[in-house]
C-alpha positions as CSV (number, residue, x, y, z in Angstrom):
1,X,147.2,189.4,91.6
2,X,145.6,192.2,89.5
3,X,142.0,193.1,89.8
4,X,140.0,192.8,86.5
5,X,137.4,195.4,85.6
6,X,135.4,195.8,82.4
7,X,134.1,198.8,80.6
8,X,130.4,198.4,79.6
9,X,131.3,198.0,76.0
10,X,133.6,195.1,76.7
11,X,131.0,193.4,78.9
12,X,128.4,193.7,76.2
13,X,130.7,192.5,73.4
14,X,132.0,189.4,75.3
15,X,128.4,188.2,75.6
16,X,128.1,188.5,71.7
17,X,131.1,186.3,71.0
18,X,130.5,183.0,69.2
19,X,130.5,179.9,71.4
20,X,133.6,178.6,69.8
21,X,135.6,181.7,71.1
22,X,133.7,182.6,74.2
23,X,135.3,180.1,76.6
24,X,138.8,180.7,75.4
25,X,138.4,184.5,75.6
26,X,137.1,184.3,79.2
27,X,140.0,182.0,80.2
28,X,142.5,184.4,78.6
29,X,141.1,187.4,80.3
30,X,141.0,185.6,83.7
31,X,144.7,184.8,83.2
32,X,145.4,188.5,82.9
33,X,144.8,188.8,86.7
34,X,147.9,186.7,87.3
35,X,150.1,188.0,84.4
36,X,148.8,191.1,82.6
37,X,151.6,190.8,80.0
38,X,151.5,187.2,78.8
39,X,153.7,186.0,76.0
40,X,151.0,186.5,73.3
41,X,150.2,190.1,74.4
42,X,151.4,193.1,72.4
43,X,151.6,196.8,73.3
44,X,149.4,198.9,70.9
45,X,151.1,201.4,68.6
46,X,149.6,204.8,68.3
47,X,147.5,204.6,71.5
48,X,147.6,203.5,75.1
49,X,146.9,199.8,75.9
50,X,147.7,196.2,75.2
51,X,146.0,193.5,73.3
52,X,145.7,189.7,73.4
53,X,144.7,187.6,70.5
54,X,142.3,184.6,70.6
55,X,141.9,183.4,67.0
56,X,140.4,186.2,65.0
57,X,139.2,188.0,68.1
58,X,141.1,190.6,70.2
59,X,140.8,191.9,73.7
60,X,142.1,195.5,74.3
61,X,143.1,196.4,77.8
62,X,145.0,198.8,79.9
63,X,147.3,198.0,82.9
64,X,147.7,200.1,86.0
65,X,150.6,198.6,87.9
66,X,150.3,201.0,90.8
67,X,146.7,200.1,91.5
68,X,147.3,196.5,90.4
69,X,144.3,196.7,88.0
70,X,143.6,195.5,84.5
71,X,140.8,197.4,82.7
72,X,139.4,195.5,79.7
73,X,138.4,198.2,77.2
74,X,136.9,196.3,74.3
75,X,136.5,192.8,72.8
76,X,135.8,192.1,69.2
77,X,136.7,190.7,65.8
78,X,140.1,191.9,64.5
79,X,138.5,193.7,61.5
80,X,136.4,195.9,63.8
81,X,138.3,196.2,67.1
82,X,140.8,198.9,66.0
83,X,138.3,201.3,64.5
């Protein structure tokens, strides 16, 4: 099991998600504790981190295998998240 931690920005943005996405996003993030590299995850190009996709929304996170920790950096709509 990996420990999940959130940056303040990610915690704030998850609360702003539409109801239709909120539950699925929380479930997907919780599943990262068991498998931080699920089938639908991708390594980011050009910077550190990974992303998972839930509809039009993305969660950006980093994995520390030595500390067994997943740090959720940001959550948002795909048009805004990579800026």
